[in-house]
C-alpha positions as YAML, in Angstrom:
chain: A
units: angstrom
residues:
- id: 1
  name: MET
  ca: [55.16, -25.86, 81.07]
- id: 2
  name: ALA
  ca: [55.76, -29.48, 79.35]
- id: 3
  name: THR
  ca: [53.02, -31.60, 78.23]
- id: 4
  name: SER
  ca: [53.62, -35.39, 78.19]
- id: 5
  name: THR
  ca: [51.96, -36.89, 75.12]
- id: 6
  name: ALA
  ca: [52.53, -40.63, 77.07]
- id: 7
  name: THR
  ca: [48.78, -40.88, 77.64]
- id: 8
  name: LEU
  ca: [48.34, -40.16, 73.63]
- id: 9
  name: GLU
  ca: [50.35, -43.17, 72.24]
- id: 10
  name: GLY
  ca: [49.99, -46.90, 72.51]
- id: 11
  name: PRO
  ca: [48.16, -49.45, 71.41]
- id: 12
  name: GLU
  ca: [44.84, -49.11, 72.82]
- id: 13
  name: THR
  ca: [44.47, -45.30, 71.36]
- id: 14
  name: ARG
  ca: [45.35, -46.48, 67.67]
- id: 15
  name: ALA
  ca: [42.87, -49.45, 68.54]
- id: 16
  name: SER
  ca: [40.03, -47.05, 69.70]
- id: 17
  name: ALA
  ca: [40.63, -44.07, 67.03]
- id: 18
  name: GLU
  ca: [40.53, -47.05, 63.91]
- id: 19
  name: ARG
  ca: [37.01, -47.90, 65.78]
- id: 20
  name: ALA
  ca: [36.01, -44.37, 65.18]
- id: 21
  name: VAL
  ca: [37.04, -44.11, 61.94]
- id: 22
  name: GLN
  ca: [35.28, -47.00, 60.89]
- id: 23
  name: ARG
  ca: [32.11, -45.83, 63.02]
- id: 24
  name: MET
  ca: [31.95, -42.48, 61.03]
- id: 25
  name: ARG
  ca: [32.35, -44.67, 57.54]
- id: 26
  name: GLU
  ca: [29.37, -47.05, 58.70]
- id: 27
  name: SER
  ca: [27.63, -43.51, 59.69]
- id: 28
  name: ILE
  ca: [28.32, -41.87, 56.57]
- id: 29
  name: ALA
  ca: [27.48, -45.16, 54.42]
- id: 30
  name: LYS
  ca: [23.55, -45.29, 56.23]
- id: 31
  name: ALA
  ca: [23.14, -41.24, 55.69]
- id: 32
  name: GLU
  ca: [23.63, -42.18, 51.73]
- id: 33
  name: HIS
  ca: [20.99, -44.80, 52.02]
- id: 34
  name: VAL
  ca: [18.65, -43.24, 54.45]
- id: 35
  name: ARG
  ca: [19.34, -40.24, 51.54]
- id: 36
  name: ASP
  ca: [19.25, -42.24, 49.09]
- id: 37
  name: GLU
  ca: [15.50, -43.96, 49.73]
- id: 38
  name: VAL
  ca: [14.37, -40.32, 50.23]
- id: 39
  name: ILE
  ca: [15.41, -39.65, 46.81]
- id: 40
  name: ASP
  ca: [13.61, -42.35, 45.57]
- id: 41
  name: ARG
  ca: [10.06, -42.39, 47.28]
- id: 42
  name: THR
  ca: [9.85, -38.47, 46.69]
- id: 43
  name: LYS
  ca: [9.72, -40.01, 42.81]
- id: 44
  name: ARG
  ca: [7.36, -42.37, 43.41]
- id: 45
  name: GLU
  ca: [5.19, -40.36, 45.49]
- id: 46
  name: PRO
  ca: [5.88, -36.78, 44.91]
- id: 47
  name: VAL
  ca: [2.11, -35.35, 45.80]
- id: 48
  name: LYS
  ca: [3.20, -37.42, 49.22]
- id: 49
  name: ALA
  ca: [6.19, -35.59, 49.12]
- id: 50
  name: LEU
  ca: [4.35, -32.44, 49.04]
- id: 51
  name: ALA
  ca: [2.54, -32.94, 51.58]
- id: 52
  name: VAL
  ca: [4.70, -33.48, 53.89]
- id: 53
  name: ALA
  ca: [6.46, -30.99, 53.36]
- id: 54
  name: PHE
  ca: [3.53, -28.20, 53.25]
- id: 55
  name: GLY
  ca: [2.44, -29.92, 56.69]
- id: 56
  name: VAL
  ca: [6.55, -29.58, 57.84]
- id: 57
  name: GLY
  ca: [6.24, -25.67, 56.97]
- id: 58
  name: ILE
  ca: [3.46, -24.86, 58.48]
- id: 59
  name: ALA
  ca: [3.87, -26.65, 61.90]
- id: 60
  name: MET
  ca: [7.61, -24.94, 61.90]
- id: 61
  name: GLY
  ca: [5.37, -21.25, 60.87]
- id: 62
  name: VAL
  ca: [3.40, -22.18, 63.74]
- id: 63
  name: LEU
  ca: [5.75, -23.48, 65.98]
- id: 64
  name: LEU
  ca: [8.30, -20.55, 65.62]
- id: 65
  name: GLY
  ca: [5.50, -17.59, 65.63]
- id: 66
  name: TRP
  ca: [4.47, -19.05, 69.14]
- id: 67
  name: THR
  ca: [8.09, -18.90, 70.26]
- id: 68
  name: TRP
  ca: [8.27, -15.24, 69.30]
- id: 69
  name: ARG
  ca: [5.46, -14.16, 69.81]
- id: 70
  name: ARG
  ca: [5.48, -15.00, 73.95]
- id: 71
  name: PRO
  ca: [5.90, -12.37, 76.47]
- id: 72
  name: THR
  ca: [9.17, -12.67, 77.95]
- id: 73
  name: THR
  ca: [9.10, -12.21, 82.19]
- id: 74
  name: THR
  ca: [11.05, -9.58, 83.65]
- id: 75
  name: ASN
  ca: [12.01, -9.71, 87.10]
...
């Protein structure tokens, strides 16, 4: 069974791939910026960061406990 690569070649595909790579690089740069911002805010307000982390942990624990404790229906 032969496969044609004609649809995988050409300037349109190359331009599309270059746009995808550029978007990926921009997304990585944005993620690094967000990470740096979170680190800076945590250093400025450590008590608030701990309170938020504690609240999220409690909420996740309650959610998981509620999900696992729910009875399953059998037919």
